C-alpha positions as CSV (number, residue, x, y, z in Angstrom):
1,X,-0.1,0.0,-0.2
2,X,1.1,2.9,-0.9
3,X,0.7,6.2,2.3
4,X,0.6,9.5,0.7
5,X,0.6,11.8,3.4
6,X,2.3,14.5,1.6
7,X,0.7,17.2,-0.7
8,X,1.7,17.1,-4.1
9,X,2.7,20.3,-6.2
10,X,0.0,22.3,-7.5
11,X,-0.9,22.9,-11.3
12,X,0.3,26.6,-10.6
13,X,3.4,25.4,-9.6
14,X,4.0,23.2,-12.4
15,X,2.6,25.8,-14.8
16,X,5.3,28.2,-13.4
17,X,8.3,26.2,-13.8
18,X,7.2,25.4,-17.1
19,X,6.9,28.8,-18.3
20,X,10.9,29.5,-16.4
21,X,12.0,26.6,-18.3
22,X,10.6,27.2,-21.7
23,X,11.1,30.7,-21.2
24,X,15.0,30.5,-21.0
25,X,15.4,27.7,-23.4
26,X,13.8,30.3,-25.9
27,X,16.3,32.7,-24.9
28,X,19.1,30.5,-25.1
29,X,18.2,29.3,-28.3
30,X,18.1,32.8,-29.9
31,X,21.1,33.6,-28.6
32,X,22.9,30.8,-29.8
33,X,21.4,31.4,-33.5
34,X,22.2,34.9,-33.6
35,X,25.7,34.3,-32.8
36,X,26.0,31.7,-35.2
37,X,24.5,34.1,-37.7
38,X,26.5,37.4,-36.9
39,X,29.7,35.0,-36.8
40,X,28.9,33.4,-40.7
41,X,28.3,37.3,-41.5
42,X,31.9,37.9,-40.2
43,X,33.6,35.3,-42.1
44,X,31.7,36.3,-45.2
45,X,32.9,39.9,-44.7
46,X,36.2,38.4,-44.2
47,X,36.3,36.4,-47.5
48,X,34.6,39.2,-49.6
49,X,37.1,41.5,-48.0
50,X,40.1,38.9,-48.9
51,X,39.0,38.1,-52.3
52,X,38.5,42.0,-53.2
53,X,41.9,42.4,-52.3
54,X,43.5,39.9,-54.8
55,X,40.9,41.8,-57.3
56,X,42.4,45.4,-56.5
57,X,46.2,43.5,-56.7
58,X,45.3,42.5,-60.1
59,X,43.5,45.1,-61.1
60,X,45.1,48.3,-59.3
61,X,48.0,48.3,-62.0
62,X,46.2,47.6,-65.4
63,X,43.3,50.2,-63.9
64,X,45.6,52.9,-63.4
65,X,46.2,52.5,-67.2
66,X,43.4,52.1,-69.1
67,X,40.5,53.7,-68.7
68,X,37.8,51.0,-69.3
69,X,39.5,48.8,-66.6
70,X,39.4,52.3,-63.8
71,X,35.1,52.4,-64.8
72,X,35.0,48.9,-63.8
73,X,36.8,49.3,-60.8
74,X,35.2,52.1,-59.7
75,X,31.9,50.5,-60.4
76,X,32.6,47.4,-58.0
77,X,33.9,49.8,-55.1
78,X,30.7,51.5,-55.3
79,X,28.6,48.5,-55.0
80,X,30.5,47.2,-51.8
81,X,28.4,47.0,-48.8
82,X,30.8,47.3,-45.9
83,X,33.2,49.8,-45.0
84,X,36.3,49.3,-46.7
85,X,39.3,51.6,-47.8
86,X,41.8,51.0,-50.1
87,X,45.7,52.5,-50.0
88,X,48.7,52.5,-51.5
89,X,51.8,51.0,-49.4
90,X,52.3,55.2,-47.9
91,X,48.8,54.6,-46.5
92,X,47.3,57.0,-49.3
93,X,43.9,56.1,-49.8
94,X,42.6,56.1,-53.5
95,X,39.3,54.0,-53.3
96,X,36.6,53.6,-50.4
97,X,33.1,52.9,-50.3
98,X,30.7,52.4,-47.0
99,X,32.6,55.4,-45.1
100,X,30.2,58.1,-45.4
101,X,32.4,60.2,-47.7
102,X,31.5,60.3,-51.1
103,X,34.7,58.4,-53.5
104,X,34.5,61.9,-55.5
105,X,34.7,64.1,-52.9
106,X,38.5,63.9,-53.3
107,X,40.4,64.1,-56.3
108,X,43.2,61.7,-57.5
109,X,45.9,64.7,-57.8
110,X,44.5,65.2,-53.9
111,X,45.4,62.1,-53.0
112,X,48.6,61.6,-54.1
113,X,49.6,64.9,-52.9
114,X,48.5,63.6,-49.3
115,X,51.0,63.2,-46.1
116,X,49.9,59.9,-44.8
117,X,51.8,61.5,-41.3
118,X,50.5,64.4,-41.3
119,X,47.0,65.0,-43.6
120,X,45.3,68.0,-43.8
121,X,42.3,69.0,-42.3
122,X,39.1,67.7,-44.6
123,X,37.8,64.7,-46.4
124,X,41.6,63.0,-46.2
125,X,41.7,63.3,-42.7
126,X,38.6,62.0,-41.8
127,X,39.6,58.6,-44.0
128,X,42.9,58.1,-42.4
129,X,40.8,58.5,-39.1
130,X,38.2,55.8,-40.4
131,X,41.4,53.6,-41.7
132,X,42.9,53.8,-38.3
133,X,39.3,52.4,-36.8
134,X,39.1,49.8,-39.1
135,X,42.7,48.6,-38.6
136,X,41.7,48.0,-34.9
137,X,38.4,46.0,-35.9
138,X,40.1,44.1,-38.4
139,X,44.1,44.1,-39.6
140,X,44.1,45.4,-42.7
141,X,44.8,42.7,-45.9
142,X,47.7,43.5,-47.9
143,X,47.7,43.7,-51.9
144,X,50.5,41.5,-53.6
145,X,51.1,41.3,-57.3
146,X,50.2,38.4,-58.9
147,X,53.6,36.0,-59.5
148,X,55.4,38.0,-56.8
149,X,55.9,39.5,-53.2
150,X,55.9,43.1,-54.0
151,X,53.3,44.7,-52.0
152,X,50.8,47.4,-53.4
153,X,48.9,48.5,-51.1
154,X,46.5,47.7,-48.4
155,X,42.6,46.8,-48.1
156,X,41.3,48.0,-44.9
157,X,37.8,46.9,-43.9
158,X,35.1,46.8,-41.3
159,X,31.7,45.3,-40.3
160,X,29.0,45.9,-42.9
161,X,25.5,48.1,-40.8
162,X,23.7,44.3,-41.4
163,X,26.2,42.8,-39.2
164,X,26.1,45.6,-36.6
165,X,22.3,45.4,-36.3
166,X,22.5,41.4,-35.9
167,X,24.8,42.2,-33.3
168,X,22.0,44.0,-31.2
169,X,19.1,41.4,-32.3
170,X,19.8,38.9,-29.0
171,X,19.9,42.4,-27.1
172,X,16.1,43.4,-28.5
173,X,15.1,39.8,-28.3
174,X,15.7,39.1,-24.6
175,X,14.2,42.6,-23.6
176,X,11.3,41.4,-25.5
177,X,11.0,38.0,-23.9
178,X,11.7,39.6,-20.4
179,X,8.8,41.5,-21.5
180,X,6.4,39.1,-22.6
181,X,7.5,37.1,-19.1
182,X,6.9,40.2,-17.1
183,X,3.4,40.9,-18.7
184,X,2.2,37.0,-18.8
185,X,3.5,36.9,-15.2
186,X,1.3,39.8,-14.0
187,X,-1.1,38.4,-15.8
188,X,-1.1,34.8,-14.6
189,X,-1.0,37.0,-11.2
190,X,-4.1,38.6,-11.7
191,X,-5.6,35.7,-13.0
192,X,-4.2,33.6,-9.9
193,X,-5.7,36.5,-7.8
194,X,-8.8,36.4,-9.3
195,X,-9.3,32.5,-9.1
196,X,-8.1,32.7,-5.2
197,X,-10.8,35.7,-4.7
198,X,-13.9,33.1,-6.4
199,X,-12.6,30.4,-4.4
200,X,-12.6,32.2,-1.3
201,X,-16.3,33.2,-2.4
202,X,-17.3,29.8,-3.4
203,X,-15.9,28.6,-0.3
204,X,-18.0,30.6,1.9
205,X,-21.1,29.3,-0.5
206,X,-20.1,26.2,0.3
207,X,-19.7,26.3,3.9
208,X,-23.3,28.4,4.3
209,X,-24.5,25.2,1.9
210,X,-23.0,22.8,4.1
211,X,-24.0,24.4,7.4
212,X,-27.7,25.4,6.3
213,X,-29.0,21.7,7.3
214,X,-28.1,21.2,10.4
215,X,-29.0,24.6,11.4
216,X,-32.4,24.5,10.2
217,X,-32.8,21.1,11.7
218,X,-31.9,22.5,15.1
219,X,-33.9,25.2,14.5
220,X,-36.9,23.3,14.2
221,X,-36.4,21.0,17.0
222,X,-35.5,24.3,19.2
223,X,-39.2,25.2,18.1
224,X,-40.7,22.3,19.0
225,X,-39.4,22.8,22.4
226,X,-40.8,26.2,22.7
227,X,-44.0,25.6,21.5
228,X,-44.0,23.0,24.3
229,X,-42.5,25.2,26.8
230,X,-45.4,28.1,25.2
231,X,-48.2,25.4,26.0
232,X,-47.6,24.7,29.4
233,X,-46.4,28.2,30.4
234,X,-50.2,29.2,32.0
235,X,-49.5,26.0,33.9
236,X,-46.4,27.3,36.0
237,X,-45.0,23.9,36.1
238,X,-42.3,21.6,34.2
239,X,-42.4,20.9,30.3
240,X,-43.6,17.6,29.5
241,X,-42.9,15.9,26.2
242,X,-43.8,12.4,25.5
243,X,-41.2,9.6,25.1
244,X,-41.2,8.7,21.6
245,X,-41.0,12.5,20.6
246,X,-38.1,13.3,23.7
247,X,-36.0,10.4,22.3
248,X,-36.9,11.6,18.4
249,X,-35.7,15.2,19.5
250,X,-32.1,13.9,21.2
251,X,-31.8,11.4,18.0
252,X,-32.3,14.5,15.5
253,X,-30.3,16.9,17.3
254,X,-27.7,14.7,18.0
255,X,-27.0,13.9,14.3
256,X,-27.3,17.5,13.3
257,X,-24.5,17.9,15.9
258,X,-22.5,15.4,13.9
259,X,-23.1,16.9,10.9
260,X,-21.9,20.6,12.4
261,X,-19.0,18.3,13.6
262,X,-18.1,16.7,9.9
263,X,-18.7,19.7,8.5
264,X,-16.2,21.7,10.5
265,X,-13.3,18.6,10.0
266,X,-13.8,18.7,6.5
267,X,-12.9,22.3,6.7
268,X,-10.3,22.4,8.8
269,X,-8.8,19.0,6.6
270,X,-9.0,21.1,3.3
271,X,-6.3,23.6,4.5
272,X,-4.1,21.4,6.3
273,X,-2.5,18.0,5.5
274,X,-4.7,15.7,6.4
275,X,-4.2,12.6,8.3
276,X,-4.9,9.5,6.3
277,X,-5.9,5.9,7.4
278,X,-6.2,2.5,5.9
279,X,-9.9,1.3,5.5
280,X,-12.2,-0.6,3.1
281,X,-13.9,2.2,0.9
282,X,-16.4,0.2,0.0
283,X,-18.7,0.7,3.0
284,X,-17.6,4.7,2.6
285,X,-18.9,4.7,-0.6
286,X,-22.1,2.9,0.0
287,X,-22.8,5.0,3.3
288,X,-22.9,8.0,0.6
289,X,-25.0,6.9,-1.8
290,X,-27.6,5.5,1.4
291,X,-27.3,9.7,2.8
292,X,-28.4,10.5,-0.8
293,X,-30.7,7.5,-1.2
294,X,-33.0,8.8,1.9
295,X,-33.6,11.7,0.0
296,X,-34.0,10.3,-3.2
297,X,-38.3,11.2,-3.4
298,X,-37.7,14.6,-2.5
299,X,-35.9,14.3,-5.9
300,X,-37.4,12.4,-8.3
301,X,-40.4,9.7,-8.3
302,X,-38.6,7.1,-11.0
303,X,-35.1,7.4,-9.9
304,X,-33.0,4.5,-9.6
305,X,-29.6,4.0,-7.7
306,X,-28.1,0.9,-8.7
307,X,-24.5,-0.1,-6.9
308,X,-22.5,-2.5,-7.5
309,X,-19.3,-3.5,-5.2
310,X,-16.5,-6.0,-5.3
311,X,-13.8,-6.7,-2.6
312,X,-11.3,-4.8,-2.9
313,X,-7.7,-3.8,-1.1
314,X,-7.8,-1.2,2.1
315,X,-6.7,2.3,0.6
316,X,-5.3,5.4,3.1
317,X,-7.7,7.7,3.1
318,X,-9.5,10.8,5.1
319,X,-12.8,9.5,5.4
320,X,-14.2,13.4,5.9
321,X,-12.8,14.5,2.7
322,X,-13.8,11.4,0.8
323,X,-17.1,11.7,1.8
324,X,-17.3,15.4,1.1
325,X,-16.2,14.4,-2.6
326,X,-18.2,11.5,-3.4
327,X,-21.6,13.7,-2.0
328,X,-20.6,16.6,-4.7
329,X,-19.9,13.7,-7.7
330,X,-23.4,12.3,-6.7
331,X,-24.8,15.5,-6.3
332,X,-24.0,16.4,-9.6
333,X,-25.3,13.3,-11.0
334,X,-28.6,14.1,-9.5
335,X,-28.4,17.5,-10.8
336,X,-27.9,16.3,-14.3
337,X,-31.0,14.3,-14.4
338,X,-34.7,15.2,-15.8
339,X,-37.0,16.4,-13.4
340,X,-39.0,12.7,-13.9
341,X,-36.7,10.9,-12.8
342,X,-33.6,8.6,-14.0
343,X,-30.9,6.2,-13.5
344,X,-27.8,6.1,-11.4
345,X,-25.0,3.4,-11.1
346,X,-22.3,3.9,-8.6
347,X,-19.4,0.7,-8.9
348,X,-16.5,-0.3,-7.1
349,X,-14.2,-2.3,-8.5
350,X,-10.4,-3.8,-8.7
351,X,-8.5,-2.8,-11.9
352,X,-6.0,-5.9,-11.7
353,X,-3.9,-4.5,-14.9
354,X,-3.6,-1.1,-14.0
355,X,-3.3,-2.2,-10.5
356,X,-6.0,0.5,-8.9
357,X,-8.9,0.8,-7.3
358,X,-11.7,2.2,-9.3
359,X,-15.2,3.9,-8.3
360,X,-17.2,4.5,-11.0
361,X,-20.5,7.2,-11.1
362,X,-22.2,7.0,-13.9
363,X,-25.9,8.7,-14.6
364,X,-28.2,9.2,-18.1
365,X,-28.6,12.7,-17.3
366,X,-27.9,15.8,-19.6
367,X,-24.4,14.6,-20.0
368,X,-22.0,17.4,-21.3
369,X,-20.4,18.7,-24.6
370,X,-16.6,18.5,-25.4
371,X,-16.3,22.1,-24.4
372,X,-17.6,21.8,-21.1
373,X,-15.8,18.4,-20.4
374,X,-12.3,20.2,-20.2
375,X,-14.2,23.2,-18.4
376,X,-15.7,20.7,-16.0
377,X,-13.2,20.8,-13.3
378,X,-12.0,24.7,-13.5
379,X,-13.1,27.0,-10.3
380,X,-16.1,28.6,-11.3
381,X,-17.6,26.5,-14.3
382,X,-20.8,25.4,-14.0
383,X,-23.7,24.2,-16.1
384,X,-26.3,25.0,-13.0
385,X,-28.2,28.0,-13.4
386,X,-27.4,28.8,-9.5
387,X,-24.1,26.5,-9.4
388,X,-21.0,27.9,-8.4
389,X,-19.0,25.7,-10.2
390,X,-16.5,24.4,-6.8
391,X,-18.0,20.6,-6.6
392,X,-15.9,18.8,-8.8
393,X,-12.8,21.6,-8.1
394,X,-12.9,20.6,-4.5
395,X,-13.4,16.7,-5.8
396,X,-10.5,16.8,-7.8
397,X,-8.4,18.4,-5.2
398,X,-9.5,15.8,-2.2
399,X,-9.1,13.0,-4.7
400,X,-5.7,14.0,-6.9
401,X,-3.5,16.3,-4.2
402,X,-4.7,14.9,-0.9
403,X,-5.2,11.3,-1.7
404,X,-2.9,10.5,-4.8
405,X,-5.4,9.3,-7.1
406,X,-7.0,10.1,-10.3
407,X,-10.4,11.6,-11.3
408,X,-11.7,12.4,-14.6
409,X,-14.8,11.9,-17.2
410,X,-14.8,8.9,-19.0
411,X,-17.6,9.7,-21.3
412,X,-20.2,12.1,-21.7
413,X,-22.5,13.0,-24.5
414,X,-25.4,15.5,-24.4
415,X,-28.3,13.8,-23.6
416,X,-27.0,10.5,-23.0
417,X,-25.5,10.7,-19.7
418,X,-21.8,11.1,-17.8
419,X,-19.3,8.4,-16.4
420,X,-16.7,9.8,-13.9
421,X,-14.3,7.5,-12.8
422,X,-11.8,8.0,-9.7
423,X,-9.1,5.8,-9.2
424,X,-6.7,4.8,-6.0
425,X,-3.1,3.1,-6.8
426,X,-2.9,-0.1,-4.5
């Protein structure tokens, strides 16, 4: 037997854990993917710059002598999409792109007369400054003439605009994820507060409902005693009550007080870890069914309750809480029946394949749609006009969180009835 006396983590904690784990995994994947893309773009820019350096080495000398080649050379420079500056061996720029300075802003004569160590103020000075910044980011690529070792100049390059923008993507995405998590947390917290508020309201109504019947009964018996007392007031003697009525008064008032004590125990157990004792579930189910059977004439004239019980292993149960859960399920079955009557079947059997004890409650009432079935155990959901939707929620909490069992709607169809199953491991 399993002694489950420790409360399991609730769905709220699991959902919070899944959200945190999922968000962390998403952030990690975004970082990995974005950094990989940025790295590939950097490799592509470096490879393109190396190819461009070789092109410059091959084309620079012929282009200086051939006007047509010079035009092609200039056109290639203009279409480069990352910052690049081509200089001669002394550091004089003679071609550039992507640095914010038009290539026509400096003439060939001005570039040829430039002092690399001390450029005059203007575009050439700005280009020299940019070259130093580019060299800090990436080492310049030397231009070597084909078939020789003579250096013709250098190609200075930097990151393209898209690479710079991509570097911000992880931070932007991280901010978006944290913003999403923040709004999600606020929404979840608001939903939880709303749900807790509703549960408190529902519990207050459930308390009033549970206490209403025995209190009304006690008030009724007190009225009987008061009537006898008033009728004997003129005689100024002791109040006489016939023994059968006296015994009935004592018996009924004891029953009502026991009912009040049971209600108090139920609400005391629902807020703490209940004490579980090894016991037979069959008498517990049978007693709950008989409690409702005594009230069947008030519900319908043609209503049948069929019971089927097998010998099953003992289970660790809290009697007060399990009676409460069973009462809620049976009450739902009764409420689902037509006013003209119906049939409820209750069974307790052992499932040897699953190694469980199964309690089955079926009725031929109005049933539920698939949409209603998915919401049946949610706090606040009810198909009844005056219901507050706490019965099945309490039943699930009692069965699953306090007893380690399971409760589910096995089948339900509008107009054909519902089958609810509770199972406990053995």
